[in-house]
N, C-alpha and C positions, 0 to 999 in steps of 0.2 A: 710251952704248948707248941709254938712254931717249930722248935727243934724236933719235937715228936712227929709233927706232920711232915717236915722235910725229910726225916729218916724213913718214913713209911708212905711212899706215893700212893699205894693202893688204899690205905686208910683215908688219905686226903681225898682221893677220887670218890670213894663211897660216901664220905660226908658231903661232898659237893653234889653228888647225885641225889642223895636223900633231901638235902636242904633245897636243891633246885626243883625237885619234884613238888615239895611243899609250896615254894614260892610260885611255881607255875600253876598251881591249883587255885591261887587267890584271884578272885574276879576283880578286874579293873573296869567297872561298868559292864558292858557286854563282852569284854575281852578277857581271855585267859591265855597266858603265854605257854602253858603246857611244858613240853620238854625244853623249850628255850630258856626256862628258868635255870637249868643247869649251866647254861652259858653265862648268864648274868651273875650267878653265885660264883662260878669259876673265875670271872673277871675280878670280883671283889676279893676273893680269897687269894688269888694269884698276885694281887697288888700289895699284899701284906709282906711278902718275902720273895725275892727272886728265886730262891731254891725250890719253891713249891711248883714252879712251872718248868723245871728242868727234866729232861729225859722222858717226856711224855709222847714222843713221836710215834712209838710203836702202838700205844693205846689209841692215839688219834687215828692212825691208819687202820687198826683192827676194827674199831667202832664204826668208822665210815664204810669200810669194806663190807662188814656184816649188814649194815643198813641198806646200802645200795644194791647188794646182791639179792637180798630178800625182796626188795621192791621190784627188781628186774624179774625174778622168778614169778612173782604174783601178777605182774602187768605185761609180761612178754607176749602171751598169746593175744591179748586185746590190742597191744601195740601193732603187731604185724597185721592183724585183721583190719585195723582201722588206719593203716599207714596212708592209704590214698586220701582218706578223709582228713587226716591230720597234716598232710603235706603243706597246704597253704598256711596253716598256723606256724609250722616250722620255718618256712621261708620268711614269713612276716617277722618272726622272733629274731632271726639272723639280721634282718634289716634294722630292727629296733636296736640291737646291740651295736651296730655300726653308728647309729645316731647317738647313742649314749657315749660311745668312745670319743666321737667328735666333740660332744658337749663337755666331756672330761677335760680335753685339751684346752678348750676355750675357757671353761671355768677355772681350771688350774692356772692358766696364764693370767686371767683377770684378777685372781685372788693371790697371786704371788707364790703358788706352789711349784716346787721343782718338778720336772718330768717324772723323777723316781717316786716322789711323794704322791703325785697325781695318779701314777700307775697303781700304787698301793691302795689309794682311795677307791679307784675303779674296782680293784679286786675285792676289797672289803665290802663296798656297797652292794656288790653282786655275789658276795660270800664265796669266792672261788679260791681255794687254797692252791690248786694247780696253777692258776693265773698268777698268784703271788710268787710262786716259785719261779715262773718264767720271767716275771718282772725283776726279781732279785738277781737272776742270772744276767740279764741284760744291763741293769743299772750298776751292778758291782758294789752296792752299798746296802746298809740296813734300812734306808729310808722307806722303801716300799712296805716293810713290816710295820713301821710306825703308822703309816696311812691305813694299812689293812686293819690293825688292831683298833683304831679309832672308828673306822667306817663300818666294821663288821657288825657290832650290835645295832648300829643305826639301820643297816640294811635289813636285819632281822625284824626289828620293831616296826619300821615303816611299812615293810611289805606285809607283815601280819595285819596291820591296820588296813592296808589297801585290799587284801583278800577278804577281811571281815566286811568292809563296805560293799564289795562286789557280791558276796554271797547273801547279804541282806537285801540286795536289789537285783534279783535274778532276771535274766532276759530270756526270750524264747529262742531256742536253737533251731535254725533253719535247715541245717545240713546233716543232722544226726537224729536217730530215734531216741525215744525216752529211755531213761535209765531203767535197768531191770529192777533196781531197788524201789522204783516208784510204781511198778506194775503189780497190782494185787491179783492173785490167782483165785478163781472160783470154780466150783464143780456143781453141776445140776443134772437131774435126770430128765430125759427127753423121750417122748413117745414118737416113733416114726410114723408119718402120715403118707409117705410116698416111697416106693422102693428106690434105692440108690446104692451105688458102690461106695465103699469107705473112702476111696481115693478122690471121689467127687465132692466130698464134704468140704466146704470152705475152711481153710486153715490147716487141713491135713497135709497137703503137699508142701506148704512152706513152714510147717512145724510150729504154727501158732496155737493149735489146739491138739488135744489128745482125747481119744475115746477109750474108755477102760471097760466098764461092766456092760454085759449084754444079757437081757432077760428075754427068753423066747420059749413059748410053750410050757410055762411053769417052771423052767429051770434057768439058773443064772450061771454064766461063765464069763471068761475074759474075751474081749473082741480080738479077732485074728487080723493080721495085716491085710489080707485080701478079702475081707468080709463083704458079703452081699447083704445089705440091710433090707428087711421086709416090712411091710405095713403091719403095725401092731407091736413091733419090737420096741423095747425100751433100752436106752443106752445112757451112760454117764459121760458128759462132755466136760473136759477140764481145760482151763486156759484163762487168759485175761478177759475181762467182762465183755468188751466189744467183740472180740473174736468168738466167744462162747455164744453171744446173742446171734451173730451171723450164722453160726453152725446150727443153732436151734431153729432159726427161721427156715433154713434149708431142709432140715429133717422133719420138723413137725411142730409139736408144742410141748411146753414144760409140764411135768407132772409133779404133784406134791410129795408122793412117796419116793424117798431117795433110796436108790438101789444100794448105795454104800453102807446103809444102816443095817442091811441084812447080811450077816457074816457067816451064814450057815454053810454055804457052798463055796463062796469066794471070799477071801480075806485080804487084808493089806497090813503092811508094817513098814516102818522106816528102818533101814539097815545102814550101819556105819561102814563106809569104804575103808577097810583096814588092810586088805590083801594087796600087796604091791604088784601082783600080777594083773590086777584089775585097774589100778591107778594108771592114768595116762592113756587109757583106751576109751573109745567112744561107746555110748550106750548101744548103738547098732551092732558093734563088734561082739558084744556079749550075747546077742541073740536070745534074749530072755523069752520072747514068744515061742521060738522053736524048741528051746531046751526045757522050759518050765511052764509053758502054756500061760505065761503071764505078761505083764507090761509094766515098765517104769514110767510113772507119770510126773513126778516132781523130784527135784534135787534141792536140798537145803544146804547152802554154802554160807557159813557165817550167819549173818542176819538176813540173807536173801533167800527167798523161796522162788526157785526157778523152774520153768516148764522144761521137761526132759524130752528133747528132740533126739533123733537117732544119731546126729553128729555132735551131740554134747559130750565133751571130754571130761571124764571123772578125775577128781583129785583125791588124795588121801584126806580123810576127815569129812568128806561129803556124806550127807545123810539122804539116801535115796528112798523114795516111797514106791513100793512094788506091790502090784495087785496080782495075786496068783490063786489057783485052787487051794483050798484050805489045807490040804495035806502036804503041800509042797513048800511051806514056809521054811522048813529046816534045810532043804536043799539050797534055797536062795540065800539063806544065812551063810552057808558054807561057801557060796560063790563070792560074796562081798567081804567076808571075814567077821564083820560086826563086833570088833573088839576095841573098846575105848582105850585100853591099855596100850595096844599097838600103835594107835594114831597119836599117842602122847610121846612116843619115842621118836627120836630124830635119826635118820639114816646118815651117820657120820661120814660114811664113804662118799656118797653123792655130794653132800655138803662140802666136804674137804676137797674133792676133785674139782667141783665147780668154782669154789673160791680160789684154789690154786691156779686154775686156768685164767680166771679174771685178773688176778694179781700179776701173772706172767705176761698177759697181753698188755697190761698197764706199764710194764717195764720197757716195752719196745719203743725206741726213740727214732723218730723220722726226721732227717735233716730238711730244712726249709731254705729257700733263697735268702741271701743276706747274712749267712752265718747263724740263722735261727734254727730252732728245733722244736719238735712236738712229741708229746707222749700222753697217753690217756691217764696214766697214774693209777693210784689205788682207789680213786673215786669212780672215774668213768669206766675203767677196765672191768671190774666186777659187775657193774651195772649192765654193760653191753653183753658180756657173757651170760649173765643171769637172764636177760631178755631173750637171747637166742635159745638157751636151755629151757626157759619157760615155754617158748614156742614149740620146741621139740617134744616136751613132756617126758619122754623116756628114750633111752638108748640101750637096746638090749635089756639086760636085767636092771640097769640103773634107772630109777625113777627120780627125775630132777626136782619135781615139785615137793613142797613141804606141806604138811597139814596146816590149815589156816591158823589154828591157835599157836602152833610152834613158830610159824612164820612171824606172826605179830609179836610174840615174846622176844625172839631173837632181834627183830627189827627195833623194838623199843629199847632193849638193852644196848644195842650198838649205837643208837642215836644218843642216848644219855651219856654213854662213855665218850663218844666223839665230842659232843658239845661241852661236857665238863672239862675234858682235857684241853680243848681249844681255848676255853676261858682261862684256865690256869696258865697256859703257855703265853697268853697275850696280856695277862693282868698287869705286869710291870710296865710294858710299853704303853698300855692304855693309861695307867696312873701318871706316868711321867709326862705325857703330852696332852692329856684330856683338857686341862684348864689353862693351857698356854694359848697365846694368840694364834700360833700356827695350828695347834690342835683344834681350836674353835673354827678356823677356816676349813680344816679338813672335815669336821663334823657338818658344817654348813654345806659344803660341796657334796658330801655323802647323802644328806637329806634331799638336796635338789636332784641328784642323779637317780636316787631310788624312786622318788615320786615320778620323775620323768619316765623311767623305765617301766614302772608299774602301770601308769596311765596309758602310755603308748601301747604296751602289750595288751591291755584289756580292750583298747580301741580296735586293735588288729583282730583280736579274738572275736569281738562282736561283729566286725566287718566281714570276716570269713564265715560267720554263722555257726560257730561251735557253741556248746552249752556253757553256762556259767560255771558248772562244776568242772568241766574239762579245762576251762580258762583258769580257774583257781589252781588246779593241779599243775597246769602248764606254767603258770607264773612262779610257783614254787620250784619247778625244775629249771625254768629260765634263770631265776636268781641263784639256784643251786643250793637251797637251804632245806634240809630235812625237817627242821622245826616248823617251817611254814606248811609243808605237806601234812605234818601231824595236826597242825591247827585246822587246816581245811577239812581233814578227815573227821575231826571232832565236831565240825559244824554241820556236815552233811554226810549221809550214807549213800555213796554213789561210786560205782566202779570206774566212772570216767575221770575221777580225780587222780587216781594213780596212773591211769593210762596217759593222761596229759603230762604228768610229772615224768614218766619214763620217756615220753617222746621228746621232751625238751631238755632233760638234764644233760645227757651226753653231748647233744648238739651244742648246748650253751657252753659247756666246758671247752669244747674244741674251738668255738668262735672266740671266746674270751681269751684263751691262751694266745691265739694269733693276734688279736687286737691289742692286748696289753703290752706286747713287745714293741709295737709301734708307738704307743704312748710313752713308754719308758725311754725309748731311743730318741 
């Protein structure tokens, strides 16, 4: 059987992915390891025969590049929008890494670990393959790989436990607004008791409410952007509950008969954004009021129902709710495309160009003082490029964004392949050293370093006032482990998880590459 698996690496990989997915779904109390199950199964299978872990470098790089690129595309816009808010967390994370590096040297010396083995332990506890490569180049031996293989699963398990504890005890975020996932939208009909301009209604100027229907003189139509509301008018107000109440109190009083229930003159529908000419553009740019006498009130993105402001940028796969005169639904359908088949297709050109750019950037090596060097590699290069392209949304005819369903599918596949290949490649070194005296000292060091890193990072996150969700995603990026991000996403639905991950992942890789070279030297 082992000969068959050794002769067919893809068969071995798929078996590891399947078994790892099964193991990852098993609950251990409140904890499930999810995609990290592929890592642990890979370690067990790779320990059976050294041939099973050979020649998997391409699969590792491909899986990791797919994962980090899709995360970057999804989180890029939020990262640059929140950069000023996240800057204190990023500075604090860099300081924590310096503390952990010093602790590594002190613990390594106290427990009798060589500098090379300590550097590998640091890289594994913080699950950084680029840092391992830097440590190996400086040390000139295979010792860093041994420390890495023993510390890597420890870093994954302990950090998942730390994230689980943090998410089960959320704290109040002082410096950022609530997640869009936690804000429910409501719509009510209101009768106007005092004349007012639409722009004077609370929430209109800052985009926290939308007005859609207007009933006046026995007829119903869509509100226009420069509307003058009169006494006796009835309108529909859409938005979060508190903002809708503020708008209602300004306009007049709520009425029981809901205008949206009468679809004789004005109708609404959700349309799928499948036309690439629309994706990457703001709702304001589409000029739905001027072209179709309508208005976009909501956008459904994944599991989130979001209020549609004029500066809201549409992605492929979004489902937009549009209110228009009944006879113009067909025209609006033509604008958005409304094709489920098209949004299930991937634009291979933009995906290939984006990944190629990321991998090319990762190849650039910068010399550092003391004969050291630095490169982003296949991990941080695609992530950084993905974040930039996610912020740009589109360049001419190229739409960089991916439909959410396609993004999540590619991301999950890349993650499982990367973790499975990493486990297979590290299995032999793990088995050879796991139960020796040196191996136990490495594992103990890795546990202490991971706990120290996780606790200090969460303290910094709480001190600077970010949310628990952003802190959990940031810790996943700080450690550099996709499985931890997947675990955090399985626990909460919050866009700040991925924004935190994107903010800290590339920064963590850069700082760890620099620090590990001093540890190894």
